[in-house]
C-alpha positions as a printed Julia matrix, in Angstrom:
642×3 Matrix{Float64}:
   5.56   28.02  -20.89
   4.18   29.92  -17.89
   1.52   27.23  -17.52
   4.16   24.5   -17.51
   6.11   26.21  -14.77
   2.96   26.63  -12.74
   2.17   22.94  -13.23
   5.62   21.94  -12.0
   5.29   24.17   -8.96
   1.89   22.61   -8.13
   3.32   19.08   -8.45
   6.26   20.02   -6.26
   4.03   21.58   -3.6
   1.67   18.59   -3.59
   4.6    16.23   -3.15
   5.78   18.24   -0.16
   2.3    17.98    1.37
   2.3    14.2     0.93
   5.74   14.0     2.53
   4.57   16.1     5.49
   1.43   13.96    5.9
   3.43   10.73    5.82
   5.91   12.14    8.33
   3.1    13.14   10.68
   1.58    9.65   10.41
   4.91    8.13   11.34
   5.3    10.43   14.35
   1.67   10.4    15.53
  -0.15    7.21   14.42
  -3.95    7.11   14.65
  -5.38    6.13   18.01
  -7.0     3.02   16.53
  -3.59    1.57   15.69
  -1.32   -0.23   18.12
   2.35    0.09   17.39
   4.42   -3.12   17.45
   5.46   -3.97   20.97
   2.86   -1.7    22.56
  -0.05   -2.87   24.68
  -3.39   -1.3    25.38
  -5.27   -1.73   28.65
  -8.59   -1.2    26.93
  -7.67   -3.65   24.2
  -6.58   -6.38   26.59
  -9.39   -6.01   29.1
 -12.35   -5.49   26.75
 -11.93   -7.96   23.93
 -15.44   -8.54   22.69
 -15.88  -11.44   20.33
 -19.58  -11.96   19.65
 -20.89  -14.58   17.28
 -22.38  -13.29   14.05
 -26.16  -13.45   13.83
 -28.0   -13.84   10.5
 -30.39  -11.04    9.55
 -34.08  -11.35    8.89
 -33.66  -11.51    5.12
 -31.22  -14.42    5.23
 -33.28  -16.2     7.86
 -36.37  -15.76    5.7
 -34.57  -17.34    2.74
 -34.34  -20.58    4.75
 -37.7   -20.12    6.49
 -39.55  -23.21    7.55
 -41.74  -23.94   10.5
 -38.78  -24.95   12.62
 -36.38  -22.26   11.41
 -36.59  -20.23   14.58
 -35.56  -23.23   16.64
 -32.29  -23.45   14.77
 -30.95  -20.07   15.83
 -32.73  -19.64   19.12
 -30.57  -18.71   22.08
 -27.77  -17.11   20.04
 -26.53  -13.96   21.71
 -23.29  -12.0    21.81
 -20.86  -13.27   24.39
 -17.68  -11.95   25.95
 -14.55  -14.04   26.12
 -11.67  -13.16   28.46
  -9.0   -14.03   25.87
  -8.91  -13.16   22.19
  -7.34  -16.48   21.19
  -7.9   -19.47   23.46
  -4.97  -21.86   23.31
  -5.35  -25.5    22.4
  -3.3   -28.15   20.64
  -1.44  -27.19   17.47
  -1.81  -29.02   14.18
   0.98  -28.47   11.63
   0.26  -28.69    7.89
   2.88  -28.32    5.18
   2.29  -28.3     1.41
   4.35  -27.13   -1.52
   2.82  -23.63   -1.15
   2.05  -22.97    2.53
   2.95  -23.85    6.09
  -0.19  -23.68    8.24
  -1.02  -24.09   11.9
  -4.52  -24.99   13.1
  -5.5   -24.67   16.76
  -7.96  -27.14   18.24
  -9.36  -24.26   20.32
 -12.0   -23.09   17.86
 -10.5   -25.04   14.98
  -9.1   -21.77   13.57
  -6.22  -21.3    11.16
  -3.95  -19.31   13.47
  -0.81  -19.14   11.33
  -0.13  -19.46    7.62
   3.2   -18.8     5.92
   3.73  -18.45    2.16
   6.74  -20.53    1.17
   7.38  -18.77   -2.17
   7.21  -15.29   -0.6
   9.94  -14.65    1.99
   9.5   -12.45    5.03
  10.9    -8.91    5.15
  12.65   -9.62    8.43
  14.3   -12.84    7.29
  14.57  -13.97    3.68
  14.9   -17.58    4.85
  11.46  -17.54    6.5
   8.09  -17.53    4.7
   5.89  -14.45    4.92
   3.27  -14.87    7.66
  -0.06  -13.81    6.19
  -2.01  -15.31    9.1
  -0.63  -14.99   12.62
  -1.86  -14.65   16.17
   0.69  -12.4    17.84
  -0.17   -9.7    20.34
   0.81   -6.64   18.31
  -0.27   -7.99   14.94
  -2.8   -10.7    14.16
  -5.03  -12.08   11.46
  -6.81  -15.41   11.8
  -9.44  -17.32    9.83
 -12.42  -18.34   11.96
 -15.55  -20.33   11.19
 -18.4   -22.06   12.96
 -22.11  -22.81   13.11
 -24.92  -20.7    14.55
 -27.53  -22.55   16.61
 -28.17  -24.08   20.03
 -25.36  -26.42   21.0
 -23.62  -26.14   17.63
 -19.83  -25.61   17.56
 -18.35  -22.17   16.8
 -14.88  -20.64   16.86
 -14.79  -20.98   20.65
 -15.49  -24.71   20.73
 -12.8   -27.18   21.74
 -12.22  -29.66   18.89
 -10.35  -32.93   18.9
  -8.13  -34.32   16.16
  -9.28  -37.46   14.44
  -6.7   -40.26   14.6
  -4.63  -38.06   16.99
  -2.46  -36.89   14.13
  -0.92  -33.43   14.64
   1.45  -33.17   11.69
   0.52  -33.38    8.02
   2.85  -33.27    5.02
   1.97  -33.21    1.32
   3.9   -36.18   -0.01
   5.21  -36.53   -3.59
   2.43  -37.72   -5.87
  -0.2   -36.58   -3.38
  -2.64  -33.9    -4.6
  -4.2   -32.84   -1.31
  -4.0   -33.01    2.45
  -7.18  -33.44    4.55
  -7.35  -32.46    8.23
 -10.45  -33.57   10.12
 -11.49  -32.04   13.46
 -14.41  -33.31   15.54
 -16.54  -31.23   17.91
 -18.22  -32.72   20.99
 -21.68  -34.15   20.28
 -24.47  -32.03   21.76
 -28.14  -33.11   21.83
 -27.51  -35.81   19.28
 -25.83  -33.48   16.74
 -22.29  -34.41   15.68
 -20.25  -31.83   13.74
 -16.89  -32.25   12.04
 -14.76  -29.43   10.58
 -12.68  -30.53    7.59
  -9.76  -28.62    6.05
  -8.52  -29.57    2.57
  -5.17  -28.21    1.32
  -4.42  -28.58   -2.41
  -1.15  -28.93   -4.28
  -0.04  -25.79   -6.14
  -2.87  -23.7    -4.71
  -3.44  -21.08   -2.02
  -7.11  -22.09   -1.74
  -8.13  -24.05    1.37
 -11.56  -25.67    1.48
 -13.27  -25.33    4.88
 -16.18  -27.74    5.27
 -18.7   -28.55    8.01
 -20.21  -32.02    8.15
 -23.39  -32.04   10.25
 -24.84  -35.38   11.33
 -28.23  -35.11   13.03
 -28.77  -38.13   15.28
 -31.57  -36.42   17.19
 -35.3   -36.71   16.61
 -35.77  -33.01   15.73
 -35.08  -31.13   12.53
 -32.45  -28.4    12.85
 -31.78  -25.49   10.52
 -28.3   -24.18   11.3
 -26.4   -21.29    9.71
 -22.68  -21.27    9.03
 -20.34  -18.3     9.26
 -16.83  -17.74    7.95
 -14.86  -14.67    9.0
 -11.43  -13.05    9.22
 -10.35  -11.28   12.4
  -7.42   -8.87   12.21
  -5.83   -5.66   13.48
  -5.69   -2.46   11.39
  -1.89   -2.15   11.25
  -0.05   -2.18    7.96
   2.3    -5.12    7.37
   5.96   -4.86    8.28
   8.02   -3.24    5.53
   5.23   -1.03    4.16
   6.47    2.11    2.4
   6.97    5.23    4.5
   5.82    7.6     1.74
   3.57    5.47   -0.45
   0.84    3.78    1.58
  -1.23    0.95    0.14
  -4.73    0.09    1.31
  -5.14   -2.12    4.37
  -8.69   -3.1     5.25
 -11.78   -5.02    4.25
 -13.19   -5.21    0.72
 -16.01   -7.0    -1.05
 -17.52   -7.57   -4.46
 -21.04   -8.15   -5.77
 -22.41   -8.08   -9.29
 -24.56   -5.04   -8.49
 -22.15   -2.87   -6.5
 -18.91   -4.22   -7.97
 -15.7    -3.71   -5.99
 -16.06   -1.86   -2.66
 -13.61   -0.99    0.09
 -14.82   -1.12    3.69
 -12.42    1.12    5.57
 -11.61    0.56    9.22
 -12.15    4.26    9.87
 -15.72    3.96    8.55
 -16.33    0.95   10.8
 -15.11    3.01   13.77
 -17.75    5.65   13.01
 -20.48    3.15   12.0
 -20.57    4.84    8.58
 -19.58    1.87    6.44
 -22.03    1.23    3.61
 -22.03   -2.04    1.7
 -24.57   -4.58    0.4
 -25.37   -7.24    2.96
 -27.57   -9.76    1.16
 -26.7   -11.24   -2.23
 -26.32  -14.52   -4.05
 -22.92  -13.72   -5.56
 -19.61  -12.1    -4.73
 -16.97  -12.48   -2.01
 -15.48  -10.66    0.99
 -11.81  -10.15    1.8
  -9.15   -8.5     3.94
  -6.48   -6.69    1.92
  -2.94   -5.58    2.6
  -0.01   -4.66    0.38
   0.72   -7.55   -2.02
  -1.51  -10.11   -0.2
  -5.12  -10.88    0.68
  -7.38  -13.33    2.47
 -10.88  -13.93    1.11
 -13.93  -16.15    1.58
 -15.33  -17.22   -1.79
 -18.94  -18.52   -1.56
 -20.3   -20.55   -4.43
 -22.17  -18.42   -7.03
 -25.94  -18.58   -6.81
 -26.13  -19.49   -3.13
 -27.74  -17.03   -0.67
 -25.42  -15.33    1.8
 -25.16  -12.31    4.1
 -21.99  -10.23    4.32
 -20.9    -8.44    7.48
 -18.02   -6.22    8.63
 -17.7    -4.61   12.05
 -15.41   -3.31   14.75
 -15.39   -5.7    17.68
 -13.11   -3.67   19.99
 -10.17   -1.28   19.72
  -7.67   -2.73   17.29
 -10.03   -5.59   16.32
 -12.01   -5.8    13.09
 -13.84   -8.67   11.51
 -15.35   -9.29    8.07
 -17.06  -12.39    6.81
 -20.11  -14.11    5.41
 -23.08  -16.04    6.83
 -24.55  -18.85    4.74
 -27.58  -21.03    5.5
 -26.99  -24.75    5.75
 -30.63  -25.64    5.26
 -32.81  -28.05    7.13
 -31.1   -31.17    8.51
 -33.65  -33.91    9.12
 -33.23  -36.6    11.78
 -30.64  -39.23   10.82
 -29.49  -37.0     7.97
 -25.94  -35.79    7.22
 -25.48  -32.45    5.51
 -22.36  -30.61    4.38
 -21.56  -26.99    3.64
 -18.19  -25.86    2.26
 -16.54  -22.48    1.74
 -13.26  -21.92   -0.17
 -10.75  -19.71    1.64
  -7.97  -17.95   -0.3
  -4.85  -16.79    1.55
  -2.05  -15.74   -0.75
  -0.48  -13.11   -3.02
  -2.35  -10.69   -5.26
  -1.46  -12.37   -8.54
  -3.83  -10.89  -11.1
  -3.88  -13.71  -13.61
  -4.58  -16.4   -11.01
  -7.1   -14.39   -9.0
  -9.3   -13.83  -12.05
  -9.7   -17.61  -12.39
 -10.87  -18.09   -8.78
 -13.85  -15.72   -8.62
 -15.34  -12.88  -10.68
 -13.81   -9.54   -9.72
 -11.2   -11.01   -7.37
  -8.44   -9.58   -9.57
  -9.7    -6.11   -8.61
  -8.06   -6.55   -5.22
  -4.94   -5.44   -7.08
  -6.34   -1.96   -6.88
  -5.26    0.75   -9.33
  -8.21    3.04   -8.59
  -9.68    4.97  -11.5
  -6.62    4.17  -13.64
  -7.36    0.44  -13.8
  -8.31    0.7   -17.46
  -4.75    1.86  -18.23
  -2.89   -0.13  -15.6
  -4.16   -3.55  -16.67
  -2.76   -3.45  -20.23
   0.49   -2.02  -18.87
   0.84   -4.95  -16.48
  -0.03   -7.38  -19.26
   2.76   -5.88  -21.38
   5.16   -6.01  -18.42
   4.36   -9.7   -17.91
   4.82  -10.32  -21.63
   8.33   -8.85  -21.56
   9.13  -10.84  -18.42
   8.21  -14.04  -20.24
  10.92  -13.14  -22.76
  13.68  -11.95  -20.47
  12.92  -13.75  -17.17
  14.03  -10.54  -15.41
  11.51   -8.03  -14.13
  14.09   -5.22  -14.21
  14.76   -5.67  -17.91
  11.01   -6.0   -18.45
  10.55   -2.56  -16.79
  13.19   -1.06  -19.1
  11.49   -2.53  -22.19
   8.09   -1.34  -20.96
   9.44    2.18  -20.44
  10.91    2.15  -23.95
   7.57    0.99  -25.38
   5.59    3.72  -23.6
   8.15    6.28  -24.74
   7.83    5.16  -28.36
   4.03    5.31  -28.19
   4.17    8.91  -26.99
   7.12    9.89  -29.18
   5.11   12.22  -31.47
   3.56   14.02  -28.5
   6.79   14.39  -26.58
   8.64   15.46  -29.74
   6.07   18.21  -30.28
   6.59   19.37  -26.71
  10.37   19.35  -27.0
  10.2    21.23  -30.31
   8.17   23.93  -28.63
  10.68   24.06  -25.77
  13.57   24.24  -28.23
  11.98   27.17  -30.06
  11.41   28.95  -26.77
  15.0    28.3   -25.78
  16.23   29.93  -29.01
  14.08   33.05  -28.64
  14.54   33.4   -24.88
  16.81   36.49  -25.25
  14.14   38.25  -27.34
  11.46   37.38  -24.79
  13.68   38.75  -22.06
  14.01   42.06  -23.93
  10.22   42.24  -24.25
   9.84   41.64  -20.52
  12.36   44.35  -19.74
  10.79   46.77  -22.19
   7.27   46.4   -20.71
   8.23   45.64  -17.12
   5.93   48.36  -15.81
   2.91   47.28  -17.86
   2.19   43.55  -17.52
  -0.88   43.66  -19.76
   1.09   45.26  -22.57
   3.93   42.82  -21.93
   1.66   39.75  -22.31
   0.12   41.29  -25.42
   3.56   41.85  -26.94
   4.61   38.31  -26.04
   1.53   36.83  -27.69
   2.23   38.86  -30.82
   5.8    37.62  -30.74
   4.63   33.99  -30.37
   2.31   34.48  -33.34
   5.07   36.02  -35.43
   7.54   33.25  -34.59
   4.85   30.53  -34.95
   5.43   29.24  -31.41
   2.71   27.65  -29.27
   3.52   28.5   -25.63
   1.32   25.57  -24.53
   3.07   23.19  -26.88
   5.37   21.92  -24.14
   2.57   21.46  -21.61
  -0.2    19.66  -23.48
   1.86   16.55  -24.36
   2.9    16.25  -20.72
  -0.7    16.57  -19.51
  -1.78   13.81  -21.91
   0.95   11.48  -20.64
   0.41   12.09  -16.92
  -2.44    9.52  -16.52
  -0.36    6.86  -18.25
   2.68    7.54  -16.08
   0.58    7.5   -12.88
  -1.03    4.22  -13.96
   2.42    2.75  -14.59
   3.53    4.03  -11.19
   0.71    2.16   -9.43
   1.24   -0.89  -11.63
   4.81   -1.23  -10.43
   3.86   -0.39   -6.86
   1.1    -3.01   -6.6
   2.8    -5.84   -8.51
   3.64   -8.6    -6.04
   5.77  -10.13   -8.79
   8.4    -7.43   -8.1
   8.69   -8.48   -4.47
  12.19   -9.93   -4.05
  12.66   -9.71   -7.83
  16.33   -8.91   -8.57
  17.67   -6.63  -11.29
  21.45   -7.01  -11.15
  24.44   -6.44   -8.86
  23.35   -4.87   -5.56
  19.63   -4.57   -6.43
  18.15   -7.85   -5.23
  14.61   -6.63   -4.52
  12.89   -4.05   -6.73
   9.96   -3.64   -4.33
  12.11   -1.89   -1.7
  14.34    1.22   -1.95
  17.84    0.98   -3.37
  20.0     0.03   -0.34
  22.91    2.22   -1.51
  20.79    5.01   -3.1
  22.7     4.76   -6.36
  19.63    4.87   -8.59
  18.08    7.91   -6.81
  21.35    9.85   -7.11
  21.61    9.08  -10.82
  17.95   10.02  -11.13
  18.69   13.42   -9.55
  21.59   13.99  -11.94
  19.37   13.17  -14.91
  16.74   15.65  -13.71
  19.43   18.33  -13.38
  20.63   17.67  -16.94
  17.06   17.82  -18.19
  16.51   21.17  -16.46
  19.59   22.56  -18.21
  18.12   21.63  -21.59
  14.9    23.51  -20.8
  14.49   27.26  -21.34
  15.69   29.31  -18.37
  12.75   31.02  -16.65
  12.92   34.8   -16.67
  11.4    35.01  -13.19
  14.18   34.58  -10.56
  11.82   32.74   -8.18
  10.82   30.27  -10.87
  14.47   29.8   -11.79
  15.31   28.91   -8.17
  12.4    26.48   -7.98
  13.63   24.77  -11.14
  17.09   24.45   -9.56
  15.75   22.99   -6.31
  13.36   20.48   -7.92
  16.02   17.89   -8.95
  17.33   17.81   -5.37
  13.84   17.65   -3.84
  12.64   14.87   -6.12
  15.85   12.92   -5.52
  15.02   12.91   -1.81
  11.58   11.48   -2.62
  13.14    8.78   -4.77
  15.3     7.68   -1.83
  12.12    6.2    -0.3
  10.58    4.82   -3.49
  10.94    1.14   -4.5
  13.87    0.49   -6.81
  11.53   -0.68   -9.59
   9.79    2.71   -9.66
  13.11    4.58   -9.62
  14.37    2.37  -12.45
  11.33    3.23  -14.55
  11.7     6.98  -13.87
  15.42    6.89  -14.58
  14.98    5.09  -17.91
  12.22    7.51  -18.89
  14.43   10.49  -18.01
  17.4     9.17  -20.0
  15.24    8.65  -23.08
  13.68   12.09  -22.6
  17.11   13.72  -22.3
  18.3    12.05  -25.5
  15.18   13.11  -27.38
  15.19   16.64  -25.97
  18.92   17.12  -26.63
  18.59   15.99  -30.24
  15.6    18.24  -30.94
  17.14   21.21  -29.14
  20.4    20.78  -31.07
  18.53   20.65  -34.37
  16.62   23.85  -33.64
  19.64   25.72  -32.3
  21.67   24.75  -35.37
  18.78   25.75  -37.59
  18.49   29.08  -35.78
  22.25   29.66  -36.13
  22.11   28.9   -39.87
  19.19   31.28  -40.35
  21.01   34.0   -38.44
  24.1    33.5   -40.63
  22.01   33.7   -43.78
  20.37   36.92  -42.57
  23.77   38.51  -41.93
  25.04   37.45  -45.33
  21.95   38.86  -47.03
  22.47   42.19  -45.3
  26.11   42.31  -46.34
  25.25   41.36  -49.92
  22.55   44.0   -50.04
  24.61   46.87  -48.61
  28.2    46.3   -49.79
  27.9    46.61  -53.67
  26.68   50.23  -53.64
  29.8    51.85  -52.13
  32.02   49.86  -54.5
  30.07   51.07  -57.5
  30.22   54.63  -56.26
  33.97   54.43  -55.74
  34.46   53.07  -59.24
  32.4    55.92  -60.7
  34.3    58.47  -58.69
  37.66   57.02  -59.7
  36.68   56.99  -63.37
  35.49   60.59  -63.16
  38.77   61.72  -61.65
  40.82   59.84  -64.24
  38.81   61.41  -67.06
  39.23   64.79  -65.48
  42.99   64.38  -65.25
  43.19   63.09  -68.8
  41.37   66.15  -70.12
  43.23   68.52  -67.76
  39.84   69.44  -66.29
  39.61   70.83  -62.75
  37.53   68.85  -60.25
  35.94   70.79  -57.47
  36.44   69.4   -53.98
  32.81   69.87  -53.08
  31.63   67.69  -55.95
  34.16   64.96  -55.16
  33.55   64.65  -51.43
  29.9    63.58  -51.68
  29.34   59.82  -52.07
  25.59   59.71  -51.57
  23.43   58.03  -54.24
  21.41   61.18  -54.72
  24.54   63.13  -55.61
  25.82   60.82  -58.36
  24.4    62.92  -61.22
  26.17   65.98  -59.79
  29.5    64.2   -59.98
  29.0    63.34  -63.64
  27.91   66.86  -64.48
  30.89   68.35  -62.7
  33.29   66.01  -64.46
  31.82   66.78  -67.88
  31.8    70.49  -67.26
  35.45   70.29  -66.29
  36.4    69.42  -69.81
  35.75   73.01  -70.98
  37.7    74.55  -68.14
  41.34   75.41  -67.81
  44.05   73.0   -66.74
  43.48   71.33  -63.35
  45.52   72.61  -60.45
  47.94   70.29  -58.7
  45.48   69.94  -55.8
  43.35   67.63  -57.93
  45.88   64.81  -57.59
  45.74   64.88  -53.83
  41.95   64.99  -53.92
  41.86   61.96  -56.21
  44.15   60.09  -53.86
  41.83   60.89  -50.96
  38.9    59.56  -52.96
  40.72   56.32  -53.68
  41.6    55.93  -50.02
  38.0    56.43  -49.06
């Protein structure tokens, strides 16, 4: 029991530290971040945007006699503006609303139709945008003399600036053309698909010159390090770059490591992908498996980070046309769909070291949702399932707590008796536990076993984009944000208070005060937690209270029955002897009176078991004596009264 109290105190203290850390981050954000609406002189005046350069290993993979000519003259350059402005091309499908700028041919804006914005539910969430305070754009280009890059001015083929996916149409194709340089004509082609967040970005290279060229292509994401609008104040999700290869598996490339040039990741591979992650959403370049590529991630300037991939196009002979394509995903972190796009892409829904537990929990949650079509009810059913799985463990813990609750007064007497000698007190308590067959750790071990499962479920609900704008009922219209009226957190606090009353009262006054404060403290934390998480915790608490109350009631009733039986046994054992003695004494007196025999007061007064033979002897001897004096009647009456 002492260990359980210590564990609760540690959890409470750790939670306070997290709250303090989150509060400090809100008050004093890191210097690398730019708060919305703020501007930085250094950021605006020194916006470096160099072109990526392939490394020696990737260049060697496409080595030919003319390979060096293909990338000669490439050097970092400085542009005065982060995003040059050109003509806007609007594209609308059943899934996204995109905007392509002819300046660089970049995707500057992309809204997700099925995922509303936090600021306005009637507007799609902007995953790609090119605003001053917050930006993320998808850039691509070719590396080589005179070849177009993300700074090149493109023109729109057929002068069409608005595209709409019509009914019965499966895709929309947008074709941009770069100026011809030295007989090389390049077109950038975007293909948007129906029912998909994947956009194919393709370069078509037509070599009308007399020389062979060996260009390289690059595809990158440029963004700021700020978390998206509406991110939790207490629970922060990861925002930054990530990648996957078959050898290294899933890796995060933190912005803080890029600031210090300490980021470590595999650069050359023939598999994998690279992405930018934020809460609920991601953007990722997905190269074809088996093709050589080089990954890169770097800090360009304050508040600017880029991550992408370089892929060789190969030799393009005179009068030859060659294409290279790269799928680009920009959408929600939907586990089931991500796994179908690329190996390991589902790991962007990051549960850390608890992934092995979180995945089956999410599968079960999705299974219940397919039945009920309500994520709130699915959470309730999932909580009930987890509770049933751990019913034997939790029942064992509650039984131990119930036993301790029954014997708490005895433990208190032991503490008071050995208050001056703690070693002797603990020894006496262990002997008492052994005598009563109570395991003091019985209430702690089941909780420790369940903690990983509960934490995994916590992160499952926190990372599930399916809960975003998912209603429960009444006033709860979005389970991914806190309860707007704080009804669930208040009920949660009341349930914790009830549960504390069912637990044994700590003998230590300090521990008792901590146990009283904990429901209030945790209720404050739940004010900032998403409603889905509070719903899970509340359902778990209600089921725990019912189970604990039932077990406690059974043991208290059992203890009361045993105490009653013990009292009855003592009465049965002690009460017959005095009755028998009184009957013997009464009979002796009556015989003495009948025979007119005197009874001595000394022999009559004693009622002890050891003196019974004396009474008989006195009564028998009285038969030979003279007539009894009148005092004998009063003595007999006194005996009867007694």
